[in-house]
C-alpha positions in Angstrom: -199.3 -36.6 52.2 -198.9 -39.7 54.5 -201.1 -42.3 52.9 -204.1 -42.9 50.7 -204.8 -42.0 47.1 -205.6 -38.5 45.8 -207.5 -37.7 42.6 -207.5 -34.7 40.2 -210.3 -34.2 37.7 -210.6 -31.1 35.5 -212.0 -30.4 32.1 -208.5 -31.0 30.7 -207.0 -33.9 32.6 -207.7 -36.7 35.1 -204.9 -38.0 37.4 -204.4 -40.0 40.5 -201.5 -40.3 43.0 -201.7 -44.0 44.1 -200.0 -44.8 47.3 -198.0 -47.9 48.2 -196.5 -48.5 44.8 -193.0 -49.8 44.3 -190.9 -52.1 46.3 -190.0 -49.4 48.8 -193.3 -47.6 48.9 -193.9 -44.2 47.3 -196.6 -43.0 44.9 -197.4 -43.6 41.3 -198.8 -40.7 39.2 -201.5 -42.2 36.9 -202.7 -39.8 34.2 -205.7 -40.8 32.1 -205.3 -44.4 33.2 -201.6 -44.6 32.3 -198.9 -44.8 35.0 -196.6 -41.9 34.0 -194.1 -41.8 36.9 -193.3 -42.9 40.4 -191.8 -40.9 43.2 -190.7 -41.8 46.7 -190.7 -38.5 48.7 -188.7 -40.2 51.5 -185.9 -41.2 49.1 -185.6 -39.3 45.8 -182.9 -41.7 44.6 -185.5 -44.6 44.7 -186.2 -44.9 40.9 -188.7 -47.6 40.4 -189.4 -47.2 36.7 -186.9 -48.5 34.2 -187.2 -45.7 31.7 -186.4 -43.2 34.5 -183.3 -45.1 35.6 -182.1 -45.3 32.0 -182.4 -41.5 31.7 -180.6 -41.0 35.0 -177.8 -43.3 33.9 -177.4 -41.1 30.8 -177.2 -38.0 33.0 -174.8 -39.5 35.5 -172.5 -40.6 32.6 -172.4 -37.1 31.3 -171.5 -35.0 34.3 -169.0 -35.3 37.2 -170.5 -36.9 40.3 -172.5 -34.6 42.6 -171.6 -31.5 40.5 -174.6 -29.1 40.2 -176.0 -28.6 36.8 -178.6 -26.4 35.1 -181.5 -28.6 33.8 -184.6 -27.9 31.7 -187.3 -30.5 32.0 -189.9 -30.5 29.3 -192.8 -32.5 30.9 -193.2 -32.5 34.7 -195.0 -35.6 35.8 -194.3 -36.3 39.5 -191.0 -34.4 39.2 -189.0 -37.7 39.7 -185.9 -36.6 37.9 -185.9 -33.0 39.2 -186.2 -34.4 42.8 -183.4 -36.8 42.1 -181.1 -34.1 40.8 -181.9 -31.8 43.7 -181.0 -34.7 46.0 -177.8 -35.9 44.3 -176.5 -32.6 42.9 -177.3 -29.9 45.5 -177.3 -26.4 44.0 -178.6 -27.5 40.6 -180.8 -24.9 38.9 -183.8 -26.6 37.4 -186.8 -25.4 35.4 -189.9 -27.5 34.6 -192.3 -26.9 31.7 -195.6 -28.5 32.2 -198.6 -28.0 30.0 -201.1 -28.6 32.8 -200.7 -26.2 35.6 -203.3 -27.9 37.6 -201.4 -31.2 37.4 -198.2 -29.6 38.7 -200.1 -27.9 41.6 -201.7 -31.2 42.4 -198.4 -33.0 42.6 -196.6 -30.2 44.5 -199.3 -29.8 47.1 -199.5 -33.5 47.8 -195.7 -34.3 47.5 -193.7 -31.1 47.9 -190.0 -31.3 46.9 -187.4 -31.3 49.7 -186.6 -27.9 51.2 -183.8 -26.2 49.3 -184.6 -27.8 45.9 -184.2 -25.0 43.4 -187.0 -25.9 41.0 -189.1 -23.3 39.1 -192.0 -24.0 36.8 -194.0 -22.5 33.9 -197.2 -23.8 32.4 -197.0 -23.9 28.6 -196.5 -26.0 25.6 -193.0 -27.4 25.6 -192.0 -26.2 22.2 -193.4 -22.7 22.8 -191.6 -22.5 26.1 -188.2 -23.4 24.5 -188.7 -21.0 21.6 -189.7 -18.3 24.0 -186.3 -18.4 25.7 -183.5 -16.2 24.2 -181.0 -18.3 22.2 -177.7 -18.8 23.9 -175.8 -21.3 26.1 -177.9 -21.8 29.3 -178.8 -25.4 30.0 -176.3 -28.2 30.7 -179.2 -30.7 30.4 -182.5 -30.8 28.6 -184.8 -33.7 29.4 -187.6 -34.2 26.9 -190.5 -36.3 28.3 -193.5 -34.9 26.5 -196.5 -37.2 26.0 -200.1 -36.8 25.2 -201.6 -40.1 26.4 -199.4 -42.7 24.9 -198.2 -40.6 22.0 -195.5 -37.9 21.6 -196.9 -34.6 20.2 -195.7 -34.3 16.6 -194.4 -30.7 16.9 -192.0 -31.9 19.7 -190.4 -34.5 17.5 -189.1 -32.4 14.6 -185.7 -31.1 13.5 -186.9 -27.6 14.1 -187.8 -28.4 17.7 -184.4 -30.0 18.5 -182.6 -27.1 16.8 -184.3 -24.8 19.1 -183.1 -26.9 22.0 -179.6 -27.1 20.7 -179.5 -23.3 20.4 -180.0 -23.1 24.2 -177.6 -25.8 25.3 -174.4 -24.9 27.2 -171.1 -26.3 25.7 -171.0 -30.0 26.4 -174.7 -30.1 27.1 -176.8 -33.2 26.8 -180.3 -33.8 25.6 -182.1 -36.9 26.9 -185.4 -37.8 25.2 -187.9 -40.4 26.5 -189.4 -41.9 23.5 -191.2 -45.0 22.2 -190.1 -48.0 20.1 -192.9 -47.8 17.7 -194.6 -50.7 16.0 -192.7 -51.2 12.8 -190.0 -48.9 14.2 -190.6 -46.2 11.6 -191.2 -43.4 14.1 -188.2 -44.5 16.2 -185.9 -44.5 13.1 -187.2 -41.1 12.1 -186.5 -39.8 15.6 -182.9 -41.2 15.4 -182.5 -39.5 12.0 -183.9 -36.2 13.4 -181.5 -36.1 16.4 -178.5 -37.1 14.2 -179.4 -34.2 11.8 -179.0 -31.8 14.7 -176.3 -33.2 17.0 -172.9 -34.6 16.3 -173.4 -37.6 18.6 -176.5 -39.7 19.3 -177.2 -43.0 21.0 -180.2 -45.1 22.0 -180.6 -46.8 25.4 -183.1 -49.6 25.3 -183.7 -53.0 27.1 -183.2 -56.1 25.0 -186.7 -57.2 26.0 -188.2 -54.0 24.5 -186.0 -54.1 21.4 -186.5 -57.8 20.6 -189.9 -58.8 21.9 -192.3 -55.9 22.5 -194.3 -54.2 19.7 -193.7 -51.0 21.5 -192.0 -49.7 24.7 -189.9 -46.9 26.2 -186.4 -46.1 25.1 -184.1 -43.2 25.7 -182.2 -41.1 23.2 -179.0 -39.2 24.2 -177.7 -36.5 22.0 -174.9 -33.9 22.2 -172.3 -32.1 20.1 -169.7 -33.5 22.4 -168.6 -37.2 22.4 -170.7 -39.5 24.6 -168.8 -41.6 27.2 -170.5 -44.8 26.2 -168.0 -47.0 28.1 -169.0 -45.4 31.4 -172.6 -45.5 30.4 -172.5 -49.2 29.6 -170.8 -49.9 33.0 -173.6 -48.1 34.7 -176.2 -50.0 32.8 -174.9 -53.3 34.1 -176.6 -52.4 37.4 -180.0 -52.9 35.8 -181.9 -56.1 36.5 -182.4 -57.0 32.9 -180.0 -56.5 29.9 -179.8 -53.0 28.4 -178.3 -52.2 25.1 -176.6 -49.0 23.9 -177.1 -48.5 20.1 -174.5 -46.1 18.6 -172.0 -45.8 15.8 -172.4 -48.3 13.0 -175.2 -50.1 14.8 -177.2 -46.9 14.9 -176.4 -46.3 11.2 -178.0 -49.7 10.5 -180.9 -49.1 12.8 -181.7 -45.7 11.3 -181.3 -47.0 7.7 -182.8 -44.6 5.2 -185.1 -42.9 7.6 -185.4 -39.1 7.1 -185.4 -36.4 9.8 -188.9 -35.3 10.8 -189.8 -31.9 9.4 -192.3 -29.4 10.7 
């Protein structure tokens, strides 16, 4: 694909790849009218969207530089993070779960990943795909980026769902969850309580602008049974053009309050 926009319309989904987006070019994937992701096929390290950069900072703070990892991506989009990891961590084993096979094919045909990228895919519900895998340590990283429009499907927000993920994490593995700061924050606090019920260590990464001013917006959860290197993460986040906050420890206690874990 060298220029121009492409469109996909099926009885299940409508999507467009819009060219010329971003300060360095590339393409935005717009699904149902919402910009979901951005990808620059000429430079997979060009991450235009803040929420993607925050997720990548969480990943880079968790693993040695350039070391290959095994990664499970729940939600495919334009494969921005899988492309980034294939580029920066050659030899990584990656598997993408995407509900809409036609969307995945649309993206791959228009913007194929670089040769040598080890990325496999299956087309299924995210939770069903996780629970269909045999329990046991397999994945160093699980990225949860599952949305239906502007909402997260409820069955992918519960304690049971995250326990299924935890059962398939390698020792020292990380879970990174793209979520929303909900109006009133009730959902966000419940998500924090849910992850804390499953994992020994949890933190939130969010911009000050979203946390203080917006009625809703993207934030990232990080969770693991191993301690999180928050000092390294905070140093990485200083590269961002606007202030980013890490909420952990006592501050996360206060944020979560008396919220309860989300049950099935």
